[in-house]
C-alpha angles and dihedrals in degrees: 000000000000116000118234091252093050090047091050092049090049092053095043098086092051092047092049091049091049091049091048090050091047091046091051092049090051091048090050091048090048091051091048090051093050093046090047092050093049090048091048092051092045091046092048092048093051093042092051094051092046092048092047103049123194114251128191114221118204127196109192094166095084089228124110115244142183118234124209127202114207092334097315127103108263116170142326127240117214095215095240104134096195132099127010113339121245112278123217138171120239129179109256118254137056119335138173106232111194130190134199146147114294095255096045118120093213137018116279095204134014136209120204102217133174114211112202123228124233097021090176112179092004133108117219116208120187119198110193109223093000091266096146136075120204141197129195118218115192120189126190125212128197113345094342122115134211090221110126094018114113111238140158128052118352122221113252111264139149090235130035125194106203138174113255110304115221099179126033117211096340141080128284112259120266093232136016136181109250116227119258113280091017126106096191144021140180132224125203123209123191112214137177114253102238099197092047091048088051089057088055091055088052090058099262111151126222094269092053092047091049089053087053090054092047089053090051093050095047115109115250131214115237108281094011111139121198125173099209093174097057092040089056093044089051091049090052093054108028 
């Protein structure tokens, strides 16, 4: 008959093997939990940023204003129409964006705007009240070409989806350093459309200014002369 000590010694290798296997399983489970947690956090971080895109909000009026998001105070604009506009995150989808004086208790006007999700490689610009007019200047350097890059006057809209903007309300640089392994590059500058903005000061609404932009963008026959500005001005004040 085996003594208790001999029995215990005989069982020891199996017990140690079982413990080792159990410890290894626990370690593997712990690693899986940690990796799963890290993945979940990373996925949540990326998903949140994609579902809450960055929008740039411009205020070309020169007057401070309060913005409202779905009936609640959101942010204030200082009325300084220079430099890169303020950037905010907003949940994707349809929202009612209101605007008012800073001391108002409710929005005085509202835009119904749909903000897209996953605007990868795109710049979103929101213009409260469609008070602004914009022009895209694209400049090519080296062997690059502006072909295929939208440029020129932009149709009047509360929300613009643009390619990446390199320069806000200025001119593209005269020279740039091309990236390594590239013989050419382009730069995009967003500018205010002076003539269209002048129509706004003359009392032309967004619809009339959009018609002016449509006139400017229309193809012309050789020798055809059209004074889009004065046509728009006359339409504003018949």
